[in-house]
Backbone as JSON Lines, residues from 0, in Angstrom:
{"i":0,"aa":"M","n":[-11.21,-23.1,10.17],"ca":[-11.7,-21.76,10.39],"c":[-10.57,-20.78,10.06]}
{"i":1,"aa":"P","n":[-10.86,-19.72,9.32],"ca":[-9.82,-18.77,8.92],"c":[-9.33,-17.91,10.09]}
{"i":2,"aa":"L","n":[-8.09,-17.49,9.98],"ca":[-7.46,-16.59,10.94],"c":[-7.49,-15.19,10.34]}
{"i":3,"aa":"Y","n":[-8.07,-14.24,11.06],"ca":[-8.18,-12.87,10.59],"c":[-7.39,-11.94,11.49]}
{"i":4,"aa":"E","n":[-6.86,-10.87,10.9],"ca":[-6.15,-9.83,11.65],"c":[-7.05,-8.6,11.76]}
{"i":5,"aa":"Y","n":[-7.04,-8.0,12.94],"ca":[-7.82,-6.79,13.19],"c":[-6.88,-5.74,13.77]}
{"i":6,"aa":"E","n":[-7.05,-4.49,13.31],"ca":[-6.2,-3.39,13.76],"c":[-7.03,-2.37,14.53]}
{"i":7,"aa":"C","n":[-6.47,-1.89,15.64],"ca":[-7.13,-0.89,16.46],"c":[-7.02,0.47,15.77]}
{"i":8,"aa":"L","n":[-8.14,1.16,15.64],"ca":[-8.14,2.49,15.01],"c":[-7.47,3.54,15.89]}
{"i":9,"aa":"Q","n":[-7.47,3.34,17.2],"ca":[-6.91,4.34,18.11],"c":[-5.4,4.26,18.25]}
{"i":10,"aa":"D","n":[-4.84,3.04,18.38],"ca":[-3.4,2.95,18.66],"c":[-2.61,2.02,17.74]}
{"i":11,"aa":"G","n":[-3.27,1.4,16.76],"ca":[-2.58,0.55,15.79],"c":[-2.29,-0.86,16.25]}
{"i":12,"aa":"T","n":[-2.73,-1.24,17.45],"ca":[-2.52,-2.6,17.94],"c":[-3.18,-3.58,16.98]}
{"i":13,"aa":"T","n":[-2.5,-4.7,16.71],"ca":[-3.05,-5.74,15.83],"c":[-3.31,-6.99,16.66]}
{"i":14,"aa":"I","n":[-4.49,-7.58,16.46],"ca":[-4.83,-8.85,17.09],"c":[-5.26,-9.83,16.02]}
{"i":15,"aa":"E","n":[-5.18,-11.12,16.32],"ca":[-5.6,-12.17,15.4],"c":[-6.72,-12.96,16.05]}
{"i":16,"aa":"L","n":[-7.74,-13.3,15.26],"ca":[-8.87,-14.08,15.75],"c":[-9.22,-15.18,14.77]}
{"i":17,"aa":"L","n":[-9.51,-16.37,15.29],"ca":[-10.06,-17.45,14.48],"c":[-11.57,-17.29,14.49]}
{"i":18,"aa":"R","n":[-12.15,-17.06,13.32],"ca":[-13.59,-16.83,13.21],"c":[-14.1,-17.48,11.94]}
{"i":19,"aa":"P","n":[-15.38,-17.85,11.93],"ca":[-15.98,-18.31,10.67],"c":[-16.0,-17.16,9.66]}
{"i":20,"aa":"A","n":[-15.92,-17.46,8.39],"ca":[-15.91,-16.43,7.35],"c":[-17.16,-15.56,7.43]}
{"i":21,"aa":"S","n":[-18.27,-16.14,7.87],"ca":[-19.51,-15.38,7.97],"c":[-19.45,-14.29,9.05]}
{"i":22,"aa":"Q","n":[-18.46,-14.38,9.95],"ca":[-18.32,-13.4,11.02],"c":[-17.06,-12.54,10.86]}
{"i":23,"aa":"A","n":[-16.43,-12.61,9.7],"ca":[-15.16,-11.9,9.49],"c":[-15.26,-10.41,9.75]}
{"i":24,"aa":"D","n":[-16.35,-9.78,9.37],"ca":[-16.5,-8.34,9.54],"c":[-17.4,-7.95,10.71]}
{"i":25,"aa":"A","n":[-17.75,-8.91,11.54],"ca":[-18.56,-8.62,12.72],"c":[-17.73,-7.79,13.71]}
{"i":26,"aa":"P","n":[-18.39,-6.99,14.55],"ca":[-17.65,-6.18,15.53],"c":[-16.76,-7.05,16.42]}
{"i":27,"aa":"V","n":[-15.61,-6.5,16.79],"ca":[-14.64,-7.2,17.63],"c":[-14.63,-6.55,19.02]}
{"i":28,"aa":"T","n":[-14.76,-7.37,20.04],"ca":[-14.7,-6.88,21.41],"c":[-13.23,-6.66,21.77]}
{"i":29,"aa":"D","n":[-12.93,-5.5,22.35],"ca":[-11.57,-5.18,22.77],"c":[-11.11,-6.22,23.79]}
{"i":30,"aa":"P","n":[-10.04,-6.97,23.51],"ca":[-9.59,-8.02,24.42],"c":[-9.1,-7.46,25.77]}
{"i":31,"aa":"E","n":[-8.76,-6.18,25.82],"ca":[-8.3,-5.56,27.07],"c":[-9.39,-4.71,27.73]}
{"i":32,"aa":"S","n":[-10.61,-4.78,27.2],"ca":[-11.77,-4.04,27.74],"c":[-11.49,-2.55,27.91]}
{"i":33,"aa":"R","n":[-10.79,-1.96,26.92],"ca":[-10.47,-0.52,26.98],"c":[-11.37,0.29,26.05]}
{"i":34,"aa":"G","n":[-12.36,-0.36,25.42],"ca":[-13.3,0.35,24.56],"c":[-12.76,0.72,23.19]}
{"i":35,"aa":"R","n":[-11.65,0.13,22.78],"ca":[-11.07,0.44,21.48],"c":[-11.88,-0.19,20.36]}
{"i":36,"aa":"T","n":[-11.76,0.36,19.15],"ca":[-12.45,-0.13,17.97],"c":[-11.44,-0.82,17.07]}
{"i":37,"aa":"F","n":[-11.77,-2.05,16.65],"ca":[-10.91,-2.82,15.76],"c":[-11.6,-3.04,14.43]}
{"i":38,"aa":"V","n":[-10.83,-2.95,13.34],"ca":[-11.34,-3.22,12.0],"c":[-10.46,-4.29,11.36]}
{"i":39,"aa":"R","n":[-11.07,-5.09,10.49],"ca":[-10.33,-6.18,9.84],"c":[-9.3,-5.63,8.87]}
{"i":40,"aa":"K","n":[-8.09,-6.18,8.94],"ca":[-7.03,-5.85,7.98],"c":[-7.1,-6.85,6.84]}
{"i":41,"aa":"F","n":[-6.69,-6.43,5.67],"ca":[-6.61,-7.34,4.55],"c":[-5.17,-7.82,4.47]}
{"i":42,"aa":"S","n":[-4.98,-9.08,4.82],"ca":[-3.65,-9.67,4.88],"c":[-3.28,-10.29,3.55]}
{"i":43,"aa":"S","n":[-2.0,-10.42,3.35],"ca":[-1.5,-11.14,2.19],"c":[-0.57,-12.23,2.69]}
{"i":44,"aa":"F","n":[-0.37,-13.22,1.89],"ca":[0.52,-14.3,2.27],"c":[1.21,-14.83,1.02]}
{"i":45,"aa":"A","n":[2.26,-15.56,1.24],"ca":[3.02,-16.14,0.13],"c":[3.13,-17.64,0.33]}
{"i":46,"aa":"T","n":[3.27,-18.35,-0.77],"ca":[3.5,-19.78,-0.7],"c":[4.9,-20.06,-1.22]}
{"i":47,"aa":"G","n":[5.32,-21.28,-1.16],"ca":[6.66,-21.64,-1.59],"c":[6.78,-21.88,-3.08]}
{"i":48,"aa":"G","n":[5.77,-21.53,-3.86],"ca":[5.79,-21.77,-5.29],"c":[6.72,-20.82,-6.03]}
{"i":49,"aa":"K","n":[6.91,-21.09,-7.3],"ca":[7.74,-20.24,-8.15],"c":[6.94,-19.04,-8.63]}
{"i":50,"aa":"P","n":[7.59,-17.9,-8.86],"ca":[6.87,-16.74,-9.38],"c":[6.19,-17.07,-10.7]}
{"i":51,"aa":"G","n":[4.98,-16.6,-10.9],"ca":[4.27,-16.83,-12.14],"c":[3.45,-18.1,-12.15]}
{"i":52,"aa":"G","n":[3.63,-18.95,-11.13],"ca":[2.84,-20.18,-11.03],"c":[3.14,-21.14,-12.15]}
{"i":53,"aa":"G","n":[2.18,-22.0,-12.45],"ca":[2.34,-22.96,-13.53],"c":[3.11,-24.19,-13.1]}
{"i":54,"aa":"A","n":[3.42,-25.03,-14.07],"ca":[4.12,-26.27,-13.78],"c":[5.56,-26.0,-13.39]}
{"i":55,"aa":"S","n":[6.04,-26.81,-12.51],"ca":[7.42,-26.68,-12.05],"c":[8.33,-27.52,-12.94]}
{"i":56,"aa":"S","n":[9.45,-26.98,-13.33],"ca":[10.45,-27.74,-14.07],"c":[11.82,-27.21,-13.7]}
{"i":57,"aa":"S","n":[12.84,-27.97,-14.02],"ca":[14.19,-27.55,-13.65],"c":[14.88,-26.79,-14.78]}
{"i":58,"aa":"G","n":[14.16,-26.39,-15.79],"ca":[14.75,-25.65,-16.89],"c":[14.37,-26.26,-18.21]}
{"i":59,"aa":"G","n":[14.83,-25.67,-19.31],"ca":[14.52,-26.2,-20.62],"c":[13.1,-25.91,-21.03]}
{"i":60,"aa":"C","n":[12.66,-26.52,-22.14],"ca":[11.33,-26.27,-22.68],"c":[10.34,-27.36,-22.32]}
{"i":61,"aa":"C","n":[10.8,-28.47,-21.88],"ca":[9.96,-29.62,-21.61],"c":[9.64,-29.69,-20.12]}
{"i":62,"aa":"P","n":[8.46,-30.21,-19.75],"ca":[8.13,-30.34,-18.33],"c":[9.14,-31.19,-17.55]}
{"i":63,"aa":"C","n":[9.86,-32.07,-18.24],"ca":[10.85,-32.89,-17.54],"c":[12.11,-32.11,-17.22]}
{"i":64,"aa":"G","n":[12.25,-30.9,-17.8],"ca":[13.43,-30.08,-17.53],"c":[14.49,-30.15,-18.62]}
{"i":65,"aa":"K","n":[14.33,-31.07,-19.55],"ca":[15.29,-31.19,-20.65],"c":[14.89,-30.26,-21.79]}
{"i":66,"aa":"G","n":[15.8,-30.03,-22.69],"ca":[15.51,-29.21,-23.86],"c":[14.5,-29.87,-24.77]}
{"i":67,"aa":"K","n":[13.9,-29.09,-25.66],"ca":[12.88,-29.58,-26.59],"c":[13.41,-30.76,-27.39]}
{"i":68,"aa":"G","n":[12.61,-31.84,-27.42],"ca":[12.99,-33.02,-28.2],"c":[13.97,-33.95,-27.52]}
{"i":69,"aa":"S","n":[14.39,-33.65,-26.27],"ca":[15.38,-34.48,-25.57],"c":[14.77,-35.62,-24.78]}
{"i":70,"aa":"C","n":[13.46,-35.72,-24.73],"ca":[12.85,-36.81,-23.99],"c":[11.77,-37.46,-24.85]}
{"i":71,"aa":"S","n":[11.08,-38.39,-24.26],"ca":[10.07,-39.15,-25.04],"c":[8.75,-38.4,-25.2]}
{"i":72,"aa":"S","n":[8.58,-37.25,-24.54],"ca":[7.3,-36.55,-24.68],"c":[7.2,-35.84,-26.02]}
{"i":73,"aa":"G","n":[8.32,-35.58,-26.69],"ca":[8.32,-34.98,-28.01],"c":[7.92,-33.53,-28.05]}
{"i":74,"aa":"R","n":[7.99,-32.86,-26.94],"ca":[7.6,-31.43,-26.92],"c":[8.74,-30.54,-27.3]}
């Protein structure tokens, strides 16, 4: 189940809720019963991959990391 962040329109408080994707934009009950209104924030995240994605290599032109023609792949 995805974790969503919701921000209070009145004071900026942020809460996190585990909800099914089908309920991501459903109304959120104020956890402190103060009548505040919360709206879903659009979060971003990062992974440990290299910028630009694609295959990982240690350098060079070949996926093995060696220069072109230095291995048996012939690339």
